[in-house]
N, C-alpha and C positions, 0 to 999 in steps of 0.2 A: 188448139194442139190437143191430140187426141187423150195423152195418159192426164189424168188427173195430178197435177203438181202437190203435192205433198212432202212438206219437211218438219221434222220434229227437233225439238230443243227441248230442256228444262230451264223456265224462267229462274232467275234466281230469288228466292223470297217464297219457296214451297210449293207452287203449284208447278205441276207439269203443264206445258201447253202444247198442242200439237199446231206447226207453224205450217199450213198449209198454203203453198205458193200458188195462189187462183189465178187459173185462164180467165180471159172474159167469159169464155161459154159456163163457167161452173160457177161465175158470181152469179149470174140472171137465173139458177133455178131456186125454186123454193120449196119448204120444208116439205111441203104435201104433193110435189109432183112426183109421178112414180117415174123409175128410173128401172129401164130396161136392163135384163142380164149384159154385161159386155159381151160383145160379138168378136168373132177372131176378125183381127183388123189387116188391111190388105197393104203390107208395108211399100208396095209399088205404088201406090195411088196416095198416103196419107205420107207426107214428108214435113210436117209441121213440126219435129220437135225441136225443143229449144233449149239450152242449161236455165233450171230453174232459177228462180231469185226471190226473195223473203218479201212478202207483202204484207204478212201480218206485222205490226211495228208497235201497234199499241192496242190497250183495251176495245178501242172503239172499232177498231178493225174486226172483231170476232163476231159482230151481229151478222157479217155479209159471209164468212166462213160456214158457222153455224147454219145459216139456209141455204148450203151450197150442195152441189151435187157430190162434192169433194168429200165435206163430211158425212153424208148419207151413206157413200159408197164405203168409207172406212168403217164407222159403224155397224154394216151391213156384214162388211168381210169379218169383223171381229166375231160377232155373233154366230155367223155360217161356222168359222172354226169353233168356238165354242159347240154349237150342235156334234160336230164332227167328233170332237172329244169323249162324248158322253157315254161312260162305262168304259171307256178303253184304258188299257196300259201301255206305258210305252214299249213294251216289249213285244205288243201285238204285232201281228202281221198286217201290213198294208200296202196299198199300191203305190211302189216308188217310181215316177215316171222318170225320163233322162234328165228332165228340167231339175226335178226335186233331186236327183244323184247330183247334178251341177251345182246346186245350193249347197248342198253337204262337201262337196270335194272345195268349195271355194271356204267354208267355214273351217276346214280341216285345214287348208294352206294358213288361214290367218292363225291357228292355231300353233302351227309349226313357227311362226316367228317369233313368239313367245321365248322359244329357246336360243334365237340368236339374238335377242336382246336381253340380257340379264339385268332384274334390278340394279341401280346405283346404290352403292355405298354410302348412304345419309342418315342423318338423324332429323327426321320428321313422320310425324304421327300419319297423315296422309300426301300425296303428291309425289311419286316417286318419279324422277324427272326421264327416267330411261323408257317411260310410256310416248314419249315424244319422238324417241326412234322408231317405236313401235309402229307412233300412229304416221309418222312420215312415211312409212313403207307403206301402210294401208293407201294412202293418197297418191304416191307414185304409182302404184300397181293397179288403183280401183278401175280405171279404163280397160285394162286387159281383163281383169276378173269379172266385168260386166258383160265385155265383149264374150268371153268364155259360156257364161249363164246364156245369154241370148243366141236363138238361132242366127245364124249368118242372114238371115233375108231381115233381122231387125237390127241391122248394124245401126241404122239412124238413128233408134233410139238411144244408143249407149249414152249420149251427152246428157239425156234429160234424165235416166237412172242413176249414174255415177254419184251425185249430191246427196241421193238419197242413202246410197251403201256410204259414202264417207262420215255421214253424221249418224250413222247406228250403233257407233263404238265410241262414246265418249267424246269430250273436249278436250285438244291436246293444249291447251294455254293455259286452264285453269286445271288439268290433270283431274277431271271428275267424270262423273256418268250417272244418269239418273231415268227415270221413266220416260221423258220425251227423248231419248236416244231410243228406247227399247219401241215407242211408237214409232220414232222414224224408220225401222228396220220392217216393222208392221205395213207401214206406207208404202215402203219398198217391195213388200209381197203384193200389195194393193196394185200397185203400178203395172206387176206383171199381169193381175188379173184383169187389169183395164185391158192390156194390151190383146187378151185372149188365150194366154199362155196357161195360166193356171184354169184347173177345172174343177168341178165339184169332188172327181175322182179325188182330187190330191191332196183335199182339204186336213183329211186325219194324217197324213206323212207330214203335211206342214206343219201341224201341231206335235207329234209324236216323234217325228225326226227332225225336222229342218230348224222348229224353235226350241224345242228342248237341246238341241245342238249349239243354237245360239246363246242360251242361258248357261249352259254347262263353260262356254267360251268366254263369257263376259263375267263369269264369277271368277274363274282362274286371272283373268286380265284386272281383276279388280283385287284379288287377294295379291299378286306377284308384284303389282306397280300402285298397290294401296291409294285406289283414286275415290276421292273425295264425294259422298253424295252431294248431286248436282240440286242442291235445293232440299230441305229436309221437313215434312209436315210432322216431325218429332212422335211423341209418341202416340199421335192419332193415326200415324201410319202404317201399313201391313210391312212396308220395307220401302227403305229411302230408294234403291237402286232399280227394283222391278216393280210391276204391278200383275201383269198379264199371266204369271204362273199360278197364282191366286185365283183366277178366274177361271182359267181354262182348265188349273186343276182340280178344282173344285166340282167341276163339270165330269170330271176323269171319275169323281167318288160318289156320284149321283147313285143312290140305290146299292151301294156296297153293304153288306150283310154285316161286316165287320166294324168298319171305319167309319166314325162318324166325327161331327167338329171338335166336339171334347177329346178326342184321339189325340190332338196335339201334345197333350199334356203326359202322353203314356212313351216313354223312350223306346220301349220295346216296339211298340206299331211303327215310329220313326224309323229306326234301324232295319226293319224287317220289309216295310214296304216304299220305303223313301227312293228306292230306285225304280218304281214304276209309277209313282205317282208326283207330278210336278209341284203340288200343293203338299205334299209332305216336305219332300226334298227342300223345298224353300224356309219352310218353317226350321228346318235341320240348319240350313244356311245362316237362317237369324242367329240360329243360337251358336252358331260356330262364331260368327263375326261379333257376337253381343260380350261384354266381359263376363257375363253369368248369366245361366237360363231365366233370371228372374227380370232381364231386361228386354225379354219379348214383349211387344207395347201391349197397352191395355186392350188394343183393339182387336188382338188375338186371344187375351186372357180372359178379356170379361165377355166382349160382344159375341165370339164363334159360340161357344156354348151355350148361350142363350137362344142360339137360332134352332138349336134342336134339329132341324132337316136340312139337309145340303143343298136342298132345290130353293130353300129359302134363301142360302148363303148366295147362291147361282144369281139370283134376282138383285140380292143388296149389292152384287160386283157388279154387274150390268149399270146399276145405278153409279156406282163410284166409277167405272169406268168411262162414263159418260163426262163424269165432274172430271178426272184426270184430262180428258180431250178438250 
């Protein structure tokens, strides 16, 4: 099967685990093996697409994943998007290919569903049951959405990509969302890259347009339906719901003449630049959902100002990213 099987879910107990649904070929690679850039596939010759299944069930399965081509492809993709984000603002001009536009249209469609399913009137801190209606809409529409995203000649890949899209927007049973779901959305993009539909020229737009829109949508869903964190790392986590806006957002701020790590404590900086930089908007959102500004975690309050330079923070975050995976 040509697409690396990758599906994310957050483990209960505080650690986001990226559950890669490994094919036989991806299990056999070693960490030192060189992975060639994915070439454009010929869907007329490769008809090996199948519905993914979960193969990582226990911690003992993790070494197989960590030694796989799928894991290497995921990490390399995250780093490539990070490189494309360096010094960029969300409003910067970038190439929006037809594929990128279709991804944006899909996210806009999902956002529109929020108005169709208003929150239920209930006395609960977390878990508004109306989210299940929204999520059921996603499940029933996912095949058509993926079919719209893919070129017509890639019709057979729909069955393999649909589960990744469905698992990218939280869990309807628990009514929660976390970094594992965020990782699944990135895995969905990696699958498009494995198909040869995403090129290096798309990387900046994937970060500044697609992923930025995804985070805005998930924040809206999180607040509207009061999604519970899908496993919390407590005060030692940057954010219980997401991670990559901090990593790619820090890359945006590299070499910025004004904004430094300690700038997160300056409300004027957050208000002035929050719409342009994912990192700052993420800090704003953490403060918004906290009961007070003092609830910003010690990881942000104490570690970040000590890092002094954002390139150090980027190195720190790729280390944390690999831990999340």
